[in-house]
N, C-alpha and C positions, 0 to 999 in steps of 0.2 A: 376984940375982933382982930384976927390976924389976916394978912394978905399973903398971897404967894410971892416969893421973891421974883424979881424981874430977871429975865434971861440976859446974861452978860456975854459979851464977845470974849471975855477972858475965862468963861466957865470951863471947867475941866470935866470931861465925860469918861465914864467907865466903858468897857467893851460892851456891856449890856445896854447902856444908855445910847451909845453910838449906833448899835445895831437897831435899836428901836427907832431912833431918829431917822436912820437911812432906810428903814423898813426892809431890813435884810436879817439873815441869821447871824448869831455870834460867830459861828464857824466861818462865815464869809469874811467877817472882820479879822478873825485870826489868820485866815489865809492871806489876806492883803498885807498883814504885818510880818509874815514869815519872810525870810531872806529870799526864797525863790519867788514869792509873790511880789516882793519889792523889785526884783530884777526883771520880772515879766511885764511890768507896766512902765510906760513912758513917764507917768506921773504917779510916783509911789505915795501911798497913804502916809501922812505925817503922824508919827507916834512918839510918845514919851515913854521910855522904858524906865520905870521907877521900881524901887525895892518892893513897893506894895502892889505892883502889877502894872499893866499897860494903861496909860491914860491918854486922852486926846483933848487938845484945846479946840473949843468950838470955832474960834476964829481961823485956826489952821485948816480945819475940815471945810469951813465955808469957802476958803480960798481954793482948796483942793477941788471942791465941787465946781467952782467957777472956771478953773483951768480945764476941767473935763468938758464943761459946757462950751468953752471957747474952742477947744480942740475939735469938738463935734461940729462946730460951725466952720471949720477949716481955717482958723486963725493961726 
């Protein structure tokens, strides 16, 4: 009997996995990682640019979401 692996804060996500988690399109993720997308936002999306493609640390994305939530509350 196998069990699903637990979600780790050090988990690495692909563009597709991040888009699914954020409930947005992959295109939106790509736009947020482009240089102009990074410059347009006060809180840029943290991305790892690797030879195998872009990857995202779950812990970095959770912190990014929290910063957006805090900014929305006027902190």
